[in-house]
C-alpha positions in Angstrom: 0.1 0.0 0.0 1.3 3.4 -1.1 0.6 6.2 1.5 -1.7 8.7 0.2 -2.7 10.7 3.4 -0.3 13.6 4.1 0.8 14.6 7.5 -1.3 17.7 7.3 -4.4 15.5 6.7 -3.9 13.3 9.7 -4.6 15.9 12.4 -8.2 16.9 11.1 -8.8 13.2 10.5 -7.9 12.6 14.0 -10.0 15.4 15.4 -13.1 14.2 13.3 -12.7 10.6 14.7 -12.6 11.9 18.2 -15.8 14.2 17.6 -17.5 11.4 16.0 -16.9 9.3 19.0 -18.2 11.9 21.3 -21.3 12.4 19.2 -21.9 8.5 19.1 -21.8 8.5 22.8 -24.8 10.9 22.8 -26.8 9.1 20.1 -29.7 7.1 21.4 -30.2 4.7 18.4 -28.0 1.4 18.1 -27.7 1.4 14.3 -26.9 5.2 14.1 -24.3 4.7 16.9 -22.8 1.8 15.2 -22.6 3.9 11.9 -21.0 6.8 13.5 -18.4 4.5 15.4 -17.8 2.7 12.2 -16.9 5.9 10.3 -14.7 7.0 13.4 -12.8 3.7 13.3 -12.2 4.2 9.5 -10.8 7.7 10.1 -8.5 6.3 12.8 -7.4 3.4 10.6 -6.4 6.0 7.9 -4.6 8.1 10.4 -2.6 5.0 11.7 -1.7 3.6 8.4 -1.5 6.5 6.1 -3.5 5.0 3.5 -7.0 6.0 2.5 -9.0 3.6 0.1 -11.3 6.6 -1.0 -8.4 8.7 -1.9 -7.1 5.7 -3.8 -10.2 5.1 -5.6 -10.5 9.0 -6.6 -6.6 9.0 -7.4 -6.3 11.9 -5.0 -2.9 10.9 -3.7 -0.7 14.0 -3.1 1.4 12.5 -0.3 4.4 12.1 -2.5 3.7 15.1 -5.0 6.1 17.8 -4.9 5.3 21.0 -3.0 5.0 24.1 -5.1 7.9 25.7 -3.1 10.2 23.0 -4.1 9.8 23.5 -7.8 12.8 25.0 -9.5 12.4 28.0 -11.8 14.8 28.7 -14.6 15.6 32.1 -16.0 16.3 32.4 -19.9 18.7 35.2 -20.7 18.8 36.3 -24.3 
């Protein structure tokens, strides 16, 4: 598996997983609570492994893409 979750994406995913877990505690229905906890577990799995199957399916992998500041510019003189 190629990592496709950047370090800057991991913090919001972790925060969303914690928030979803707290919301699940306040949810009365078993089915809805299970769905919310399953999504929180999925977000935690992407944080732990660095791989997101949704990003892979959408081909939205920018974990190894060069950052715009690292691109070199060349000056052409006449």
